[in-house]
Each structure stands twice: as structure tokens, then as C-alpha cells.
C-alpha positions as CSV (number, residue, x, y, z in Angstrom):
1,M,0.0,0.0,0.0
2,T,1.5,3.4,-1.1
3,P,1.6,6.4,1.2
4,R,-1.0,8.1,-1.0
5,T,-3.3,5.1,-0.7
6,I,-2.9,5.1,3.1
7,T,-3.7,8.8,3.2
8,I,-6.8,8.3,1.1
9,A,-8.0,5.4,3.2
10,A,-7.5,7.3,6.4
11,G,-9.5,10.2,5.0
12,I,-12.3,7.8,4.1
13,V,-12.3,6.4,7.7
14,V,-12.4,9.9,9.3
15,A,-15.2,10.9,6.9
16,A,-17.2,7.8,7.8
17,L,-16.8,8.3,11.5
18,A,-17.8,12.0,11.2
19,F,-20.8,11.0,9.0
20,G,-22.0,8.5,11.7
21,T,-21.6,11.1,14.4
22,S,-23.5,13.7,12.4
23,F,-26.7,11.6,12.5
24,V,-26.6,11.5,16.3
25,L,-25.7,15.1,16.6
26,R,-28.5,16.1,14.2
27,D,-31.1,14.3,16.4
28,L,-29.7,16.0,19.5
29,M,-29.7,19.4,17.9
30,A,-33.2,18.9,16.5
31,Q,-34.5,18.5,20.0
32,R,-32.5,21.4,21.5
33,D,-34.6,24.4,22.6
34,V,-33.5,27.6,21.0
35,G,-31.5,29.6,23.5
36,V,-31.1,26.7,26.0
37,A,-27.6,25.4,26.5
38,T,-28.5,21.9,27.8
39,T,-29.3,19.0,25.4
40,V,-32.8,17.7,25.5
41,A,-32.7,13.9,25.7
42,T,-33.4,12.0,22.4
43,E,-34.2,8.4,22.0
44,L,-32.0,5.9,20.1
45,G,-31.6,2.2,20.6
46,A,-34.1,-0.6,20.5
47,P,-35.0,-3.6,22.7
48,F,-32.2,-6.2,22.7
49,E,-31.3,-9.4,24.5
50,L,-27.5,-10.1,24.6
51,V,-25.0,-11.3,27.2
52,D,-22.6,-9.6,29.5
53,Q,-18.9,-10.6,30.1
54,N,-20.1,-13.2,32.6
55,G,-22.5,-14.8,30.1
56,D,-25.5,-13.5,31.9
57,T,-28.5,-12.1,29.9
58,I,-28.6,-8.3,29.6
59,T,-31.3,-6.2,28.0
60,E,-32.1,-2.5,27.4
61,A,-33.3,-2.5,31.0
62,A,-29.7,-2.1,32.0
63,F,-29.8,1.5,30.7
64,Q,-32.8,2.4,32.9
65,G,-32.9,3.8,36.4
66,R,-29.6,5.7,36.5
67,P,-27.4,7.6,33.9
68,T,-25.2,5.5,31.7
69,L,-22.0,5.7,29.7
70,L,-22.3,3.6,26.5
71,F,-19.4,2.9,24.2
72,F,-19.1,0.6,21.1
73,G,-15.7,-0.9,20.3
74,F,-13.7,-4.1,20.2
75,T,-11.0,-5.7,22.3
76,R,-8.3,-5.9,19.5
77,C,-8.6,-2.2,18.9
78,P,-5.0,-0.8,19.1
79,E,-5.7,2.7,20.4
80,V,-9.2,4.2,20.6
81,C,-10.8,1.5,22.7
82,P,-8.1,0.9,25.4
83,T,-7.8,4.7,25.7
84,T,-11.6,5.2,26.0
85,V,-11.9,2.4,28.7
86,Y,-9.1,4.1,30.6
87,D,-10.7,7.5,30.2
88,M,-14.1,6.2,31.3
89,E,-12.6,4.6,34.5
90,T,-10.6,7.8,35.2
91,W,-13.7,10.1,34.8
92,L,-15.7,8.0,37.2
93,T,-12.9,7.7,39.7
94,D,-12.2,11.5,39.6
95,L,-15.9,12.2,40.1
96,D,-16.1,9.6,42.9
97,I,-19.1,8.0,41.4
98,G,-20.2,4.6,42.6
99,A,-21.5,1.8,40.3
100,D,-25.0,2.2,41.8
101,E,-25.0,5.8,40.6
102,I,-24.1,5.4,37.0
103,G,-23.7,2.4,34.6
104,A,-20.9,2.0,32.1
105,Y,-21.0,-0.4,29.2
106,F,-18.6,-1.5,26.4
107,V,-20.5,-3.1,23.5
108,S,-18.3,-5.2,21.2
109,V,-19.0,-4.7,17.5
110,D,-16.7,-7.7,16.9
111,P,-18.8,-10.4,18.5
112,E,-17.4,-13.1,16.3
113,R,-14.1,-12.8,18.2
114,D,-15.2,-11.1,21.4
115,T,-16.7,-13.8,23.5
116,P,-17.9,-13.1,27.0
117,E,-14.7,-14.7,28.4
118,F,-12.5,-12.6,26.1
119,L,-14.4,-9.4,27.1
120,R,-14.0,-10.3,30.8
121,D,-10.3,-10.9,30.4
122,Y,-10.0,-7.5,28.6
123,L,-12.0,-5.4,30.9
124,E,-11.5,-6.7,34.4
125,P,-7.8,-5.6,34.6
126,Q,-8.8,-2.1,33.6
127,S,-12.0,-1.5,35.4
128,D,-14.3,-3.2,37.9
129,R,-17.4,-1.2,36.8
130,I,-17.4,-1.2,33.0
131,V,-19.5,-4.1,31.8
132,G,-18.9,-5.8,28.5
133,I,-21.7,-6.7,26.2
134,T,-21.6,-9.2,23.3
135,G,-23.7,-12.1,21.9
136,A,-24.8,-13.6,18.6
137,P,-23.3,-11.5,15.9
138,E,-26.5,-10.5,14.1
139,D,-28.2,-9.6,17.4
140,V,-25.2,-7.5,18.4
141,W,-25.1,-5.7,15.1
142,D,-28.9,-5.1,15.2
143,M,-28.4,-3.5,18.5
144,A,-25.5,-1.3,17.3
145,R,-27.5,-0.2,14.2
146,S,-30.3,0.9,16.5
147,W,-27.8,3.3,18.0
148,R,-26.7,4.5,14.5
149,V,-23.1,3.7,15.2
150,Y,-20.7,3.0,12.4
151,W,-18.3,0.1,12.1
152,Q,-16.6,-1.6,9.2
153,K,-14.2,-4.5,8.9
154,R,-10.9,-3.7,7.3
155,P,-8.5,-6.6,6.2
156,V,-5.0,-6.3,7.4
157,G,-3.5,-9.4,5.7
158,G,-3.2,-13.1,6.5
159,G,-6.9,-13.5,6.8
160,D,-7.0,-11.1,9.8
161,Y,-8.9,-7.8,10.1
162,T,-9.4,-4.8,12.2
163,L,-12.4,-2.5,12.6
164,D,-13.0,1.1,11.9
165,H,-15.8,2.3,14.2
166,Y,-17.7,5.1,15.9
167,A,-15.6,6.5,18.7
168,S,-17.7,8.7,20.9
169,V,-19.2,7.8,24.3
170,F,-23.0,8.2,24.6
171,V,-24.1,9.8,27.9
172,L,-27.6,8.5,28.6
173,D,-30.1,9.8,31.2
174,D,-31.9,7.6,33.7
175,R,-34.4,6.6,31.1
176,G,-31.9,5.4,28.6
177,R,-32.1,8.4,26.3
178,V,-29.1,10.2,24.8
179,R,-28.3,13.3,26.8
180,D,-24.9,14.1,25.4
181,L,-21.8,12.7,23.6
182,I,-18.2,12.7,24.7
183,A,-15.9,12.7,21.7
184,Y,-12.7,10.6,21.6
185,G,-9.9,12.8,22.9
186,E,-12.3,15.3,24.5
187,D,-10.9,17.5,27.3
188,P,-11.3,15.5,30.5
189,E,-12.9,18.4,32.4
190,T,-15.5,18.8,29.7
191,A,-16.2,15.1,29.7
192,K,-16.6,15.0,33.5
193,A,-18.9,18.1,33.3
194,K,-21.2,16.2,30.9
195,I,-21.3,13.2,33.2
196,A,-22.0,15.4,36.3
197,A,-24.8,17.2,34.4
198,A,-26.5,13.8,33.7
199,L,-26.3,12.9,37.3
200,E,-27.8,16.1,38.4
201,A,-30.7,16.1,35.9
């Protein structure tokens, strides 16, 4: 692959991620009152039945009753996902938020490789409060589509592949509706302010 080809491919990936983000932002902005700085919650997602990292059934009810951080990624991700897991744990630790006050979930968009056991081995050394979600591939992908997230397999040779994917964290209210988004690489203080606002709503 030539440097020019790599540059073009990277541009396509960035454009695709931005395109996916624009759908969510459009819905958030469409429901924002003129002159009001806070985001009015919008509904994404659909009912689902998957499994967590312990193999136990998990449904959309997990996103009810308390605010939630929701991230879509995969365990073999080289940079975005481990950084985001670290950031999520750091934000919650800095804010001194208990697991009973806010939920935190990592949905794998690579369910063919990310079994519950693999997710558990990936997440537990990094966080005792971020719960992994996986399941039958088509069921996982249906759930991801309902949140309008982007992901795409990209071959890397030898029959292996990586994934380009949506990289923002959804901040949900206690009814499972999107209140805000935390972009990858966002300023930590801004990210924590969004989480605090969800807790205070």
C-alpha cells in the first residue's frame, strides 16, 4: 500500500466516522430548545437481549434507572478502545461515582471474536465497573444499528482484520435516552462536566 493510498484510506475512515456522528448530533440538535444550553434527551436504541462478560443475559433495561455511559468498540482495537476504557474509568474515579449511581458499558462490534470470556479478560484488569456486552453477531449488530453507530471490517492481511468504528461515548439519562456525547480525545474536564450534568438532571 502506497503512502498516497494510506492517506486516502485514512481520509475515508475519518469521513465515515464523522458521518455517523452527524446523525446522532442532528437528532440531539433537532431537539434542543432555542437559547437553551442543555441538550434535550433524544431516543436511540431498541430492545435487545444479549449477554454480558459473565455470560448473563442483559437487555435494554440495564440502561434504565440511572445515567449510563455507553461505548461501542472491540478488544483488539489498538488505540481508541483501550484509551476510552481508561478514560471512562478515570472520569468516574475522579468524580467519585459509585457503580450504583451510573452504569458503564462496552459493547463489542466484533462479537465473532469477542466472546464473554474474552471481554472479561480484557475489561477486568482495567475496570471493575465497565460491563462488556456481546452475543450472537446478528443480534449485536442489530443493537449497534439501532444506536446508529458506524463500524466496518478492514482486512490487514493473512486473513486477519481490524475494525473502523464510531468512537464517541454516549451519555444517557436515567431513562436510557441520549443526553450528550463525549468525543474521543475530548478534554477531561468537559467530559466530566457532561457526566455530572447527567447525574444532576
